[in-house]
C-alpha positions as CSV (number, residue, x, y, z in Angstrom):
1,M,108.3,88.4,92.7
2,N,105.9,90.7,90.9
3,P,107.2,91.5,87.4
4,K,106.3,95.2,87.8
5,V,108.2,95.4,91.1
6,L,111.2,93.6,89.5
7,R,111.2,96.1,86.5
8,I,111.2,99.0,88.9
9,L,114.0,97.5,90.9
10,L,116.1,96.9,87.8
11,L,115.4,100.4,86.6
12,A,116.6,101.8,90.0
13,V,119.8,99.7,89.8
14,L,120.4,100.9,86.3
15,V,119.9,104.6,87.3
16,L,122.2,104.0,90.3
17,L,124.9,102.5,88.1
18,V,124.7,105.2,85.4
19,S,124.7,108.1,88.0
20,A,127.6,106.6,90.0
21,A,130.1,108.1,87.6
22,P,130.5,111.3,89.7
23,G,131.6,109.0,92.5
24,L,135.0,108.6,90.8
25,T,137.0,111.8,90.6
26,K,140.5,112.4,89.2
27,T,143.4,113.0,91.5
28,S,145.1,116.3,91.5
29,D,147.7,115.3,88.9
30,D,145.0,113.7,86.7
31,K,146.9,110.4,86.5
32,G,145.5,107.0,87.4
33,P,141.9,105.9,87.5
34,G,140.8,108.3,90.3
35,T,139.8,108.0,93.8
36,F,136.5,107.0,95.3
37,Y,134.3,109.9,96.3
38,G,131.6,108.3,98.6
39,V,129.9,111.5,99.7
40,G,128.8,112.1,96.1
41,I,127.0,108.7,95.9
42,G,125.6,109.2,99.4
43,V,124.2,112.6,98.5
44,G,122.7,111.2,95.3
45,L,121.0,108.4,97.1
46,G,119.8,110.7,99.9
47,A,118.3,113.1,97.3
48,A,116.7,110.2,95.5
49,V,115.1,108.8,98.6
50,T,113.9,112.3,99.5
51,M,112.3,112.9,96.2
52,I,110.7,109.4,96.2
53,G,109.3,110.0,99.6
54,A,108.0,113.4,98.7
55,G,106.3,112.0,95.6
56,L,104.6,109.3,97.6
57,G,103.6,111.8,100.2
58,F,102.1,114.2,97.6
59,G,100.3,111.2,96.0
60,R,98.7,110.1,99.3
61,I,97.7,113.7,100.1
62,G,96.0,114.1,96.8
63,A,94.3,110.7,96.8
64,A,93.0,111.1,100.3
65,A,91.7,114.7,99.6
66,L,90.0,113.7,96.4
67,E,88.4,110.7,98.0
68,S,87.1,112.9,100.9
69,M,85.8,115.5,98.4
70,A,84.0,112.9,96.5
71,R,82.3,111.5,99.6
72,Q,81.4,114.9,101.1
73,P,81.4,117.7,98.4
74,E,80.3,120.3,100.9
75,V,83.6,120.3,102.8
76,A,85.7,120.6,99.7
77,P,86.8,124.3,100.3
78,R,88.1,123.6,103.8
79,L,89.6,120.3,102.8
80,F,91.4,122.0,99.9
81,T,92.9,124.6,102.2
82,T,94.1,121.9,104.6
83,M,95.5,119.8,101.8
84,L,97.5,122.8,100.6
85,L,98.9,123.5,104.1
86,I,100.0,119.9,104.5
87,A,101.6,119.9,101.0
88,A,103.5,123.1,101.8
89,L,104.9,121.6,105.0
90,L,105.9,118.4,103.1
91,E,107.5,120.5,100.4
92,G,109.4,122.5,103.0
93,A,110.8,119.3,104.6
94,T,111.7,118.1,101.1
95,F,113.7,121.2,100.3
96,F,115.4,121.1,103.7
97,S,116.5,117.5,103.0
98,L,117.8,118.5,99.5
99,I,119.7,121.5,100.9
100,V,121.3,119.3,103.5
101,C,122.3,116.8,100.7
102,L,123.7,119.6,98.6
103,L,125.7,121.1,101.5
104,M,127.3,117.7,102.1
105,V,128.8,117.9,98.7
106,L,130.4,121.3,99.4
107,L,131.8,120.3,102.8
């Protein structure tokens, strides 16, 4: 396996283990180790996947737009407008997903 991919996977596991602490909550009488709160972990993972997907999407939009602008500089203004429109739609979908994740915590 590629060492870079392995480092990223290990970092992701480390972040998951460190951020899993909210998954355990105290009982109402604050005695005992606590109960498992799986929705918190699910919401955290859902939000993480959403943000990773949005980051990859924005990166691909930017890379494709810059490559197109470098090949044909005369279409740069139209391409920039189209790129902003696509980025706004992607951001809207990202916010919708994050709001759904946050609402799951409250319900």
